[in-house]
C-alpha atoms as a printed R data frame, in Angstrom:
   type eleno elety resid chain resno       x       y       z
1  ATOM     1    CA   MET     A     1  20.433 -17.009  -6.682
2  ATOM     2    CA   ALA     A     2  22.718 -14.027  -7.270
3  ATOM     3    CA   TYR     A     3  21.288 -10.537  -7.504
4  ATOM     4    CA   ASN     A     4  21.392  -9.127 -11.012
5  ATOM     5    CA   LYS     A     5  21.021  -5.344 -10.822
6  ATOM     6    CA   ALA     A     6  20.498  -4.837 -14.564
7  ATOM     7    CA   ASN     A     7  17.776  -7.491 -14.633
8  ATOM     8    CA   ALA     A     8  16.071  -6.010 -11.563
9  ATOM     9    CA   GLU     A     9  16.144  -2.519 -13.064
10 ATOM    10    CA   ARG     A    10  14.733  -3.807 -16.353
11 ATOM    11    CA   LYS     A    11  11.865  -5.508 -14.525
12 ATOM    12    CA   TRP     A    12  11.225  -2.364 -12.492
13 ATOM    13    CA   ARG     A    13  11.146  -0.162 -15.635
14 ATOM    14    CA   PHE     A    14   8.723  -2.615 -17.275
15 ATOM    15    CA   TRP     A    15   6.475  -2.540 -14.195
16 ATOM    16    CA   LYS     A    16   6.686   1.277 -13.946
17 ATOM    17    CA   GLU     A    17   5.773   1.705 -17.603
18 ATOM    18    CA   ALA     A    18   2.793  -0.629 -17.177
19 ATOM    19    CA   GLN     A    19   1.576   1.376 -14.165
20 ATOM    20    CA   GLU     A    20   1.977   4.654 -16.053
21 ATOM    21    CA   ASN     A    21  -0.010   3.228 -18.976
22 ATOM    22    CA   LYS     A    22  -2.780   2.212 -16.566
23 ATOM    23    CA   LEU     A    23  -2.877   5.747 -15.171
24 ATOM    24    CA   ARG     A    24  -2.998   7.235 -18.668
25 ATOM    25    CA   SER     A    25  -5.876   4.882 -19.557
26 ATOM    26    CA   LEU     A    26  -7.792   6.545 -16.710
27 ATOM    27    CA   GLY     A    27  -7.134  10.015 -18.102
28 ATOM    28    CA   VAL     A    28  -4.264  10.979 -15.810
29 ATOM    29    CA   ASP     A    29  -1.982  13.024 -18.043
30 ATOM    30    CA   ASP     A    30   0.362  14.281 -15.332
31 ATOM    31    CA   LEU     A    31   2.216  11.287 -13.973
32 ATOM    32    CA   LEU     A    32   1.913  10.933 -10.239
33 ATOM    33    CA   SER     A    33   4.653  10.140  -7.761
34 ATOM    34    CA   ASP     A    34   2.647   7.158  -6.464
35 ATOM    35    CA   MET     A    35  -0.694   5.456  -7.002
36 ATOM    36    CA   TYR     A    36  -2.202   6.761  -3.746
37 ATOM    37    CA   SER     A    37  -1.824  10.345  -4.982
38 ATOM    38    CA   GLY     A    38  -4.031   9.436  -7.933
39 ATOM    39    CA   GLY     A    39  -6.995   9.371  -5.587
40 ATOM    40    CA   PHE     A    40  -6.567  13.113  -5.102
41 ATOM    41    CA   TYR     A    41  -6.050  13.983  -8.765
42 ATOM    42    CA   PRO     A    42  -8.590  16.588 -10.016
43 ATOM    43    CA   TYR     A    43 -10.571  14.351 -12.369
44 ATOM    44    CA   SER     A    44 -13.099  16.015 -14.665
45 ATOM    45    CA   THR     A    45 -15.987  13.829 -13.501
46 ATOM    46    CA   LEU     A    46 -16.950  11.714 -10.531
47 ATOM    47    CA   GLU     A    47 -17.056   8.717 -12.881
48 ATOM    48    CA   GLU     A    48 -13.368   9.205 -13.725
49 ATOM    49    CA   HIS     A    49 -12.536   9.501 -10.029
50 ATOM    50    CA   TRP     A    50 -14.255   6.206  -9.201
51 ATOM    51    CA   ALA     A    51 -12.847   4.546 -12.312
52 ATOM    52    CA   TYR     A    52  -9.393   5.342 -10.920
53 ATOM    53    CA   TRP     A    53 -10.212   3.962  -7.469
54 ATOM    54    CA   SER     A    54 -11.718   0.760  -8.876
55 ATOM    55    CA   ARG     A    55  -8.602   0.200 -10.997
56 ATOM    56    CA   TYR     A    56  -6.394   1.077  -8.000
57 ATOM    57    CA   ILE     A    57  -8.142  -1.553  -5.874
58 ATOM    58    CA   TYR     A    58  -7.902  -4.149  -8.635
59 ATOM    59    CA   ILE     A    59  -4.170  -3.549  -9.164
60 ATOM    60    CA   ASN     A    60  -3.265  -3.524  -5.473
61 ATOM    61    CA   ARG     A    61  -5.533  -6.338  -4.343
62 ATOM    62    CA   TYR     A    62  -5.698  -8.819  -7.202
63 ATOM    63    CA   MET     A    63  -2.632  -8.372  -9.414
64 ATOM    64    CA   LYS     A    64   0.532 -10.234  -8.533
65 ATOM    65    CA   ALA     A    65   3.302  -8.060  -7.090
66 ATOM    66    CA   PRO     A    66   6.186  -7.433  -9.511
67 ATOM    67    CA   LYS     A    67   8.834  -8.558  -7.043
68 ATOM    68    CA   PRO     A    68   9.199 -11.886  -5.204
69 ATOM    69    CA   VAL     A    69   9.327 -10.232  -1.762
70 ATOM    70    CA   TYR     A    70   5.938 -11.481  -0.568
71 ATOM    71    CA   ASN     A    71   6.557 -15.039  -1.739
72 ATOM    72    CA   LYS     A    72   9.905 -15.069   0.096
73 ATOM    73    CA   LEU     A    73   8.271 -13.663   3.224
74 ATOM    74    CA   ILE     A    74   5.551 -16.316   3.186
75 ATOM    75    CA   LYS     A    75   8.167 -19.077   2.861
76 ATOM    76    CA   PHE     A    76  10.121 -17.555   5.750
77 ATOM    77    CA   VAL     A    77   7.180 -17.413   8.184
78 ATOM    78    CA   LYS     A    78   5.185 -20.370   6.859
79 ATOM    79    CA   ASP     A    79   5.554 -22.660   9.873
80 ATOM    80    CA   LYS     A    80   6.133 -20.002  12.511
81 ATOM    81    CA   ASP     A    81   3.828 -18.310  14.962
82 ATOM    82    CA   TYR     A    82   3.852 -14.645  13.948
83 ATOM    83    CA   PHE     A    83   2.051 -11.326  14.321
84 ATOM    84    CA   VAL     A    84   1.890  -8.934  11.366
85 ATOM    85    CA   ILE     A    85   1.690  -5.156  11.494
86 ATOM    86    CA   THR     A    86   1.131  -3.430   8.166
87 ATOM    87    CA   THR     A    87   0.609   0.077   6.833
88 ATOM    88    CA   ASN     A    88  -1.688   1.351   4.137
89 ATOM    89    CA   ILE     A    89   0.917   3.776   2.789
90 ATOM    90    CA   ASP     A    90   2.212   2.737  -0.645
91 ATOM    91    CA   TYR     A    91   5.375   4.762  -0.901
92 ATOM    92    CA   TYR     A    92   7.441   3.399   1.999
């Protein structure tokens, strides 16, 4: 399958807009550079702070990733013996 830059950018903009809408629904008016930074945003109440973190966990753990990278990776290593090292930093 050939790479289509315009299509990829359109999908990315759609995903970015959806993420920004989720942040706004949690009361974050100033858009953040990444979702991790939202955990340090000065929310008005502790309830808002934990509402953000619960949504953050839901999005990052249970929602399907917007790009097919993970599915391709799984197909690549499916029948191989492998060791995985990961990071918990979102913005790399």
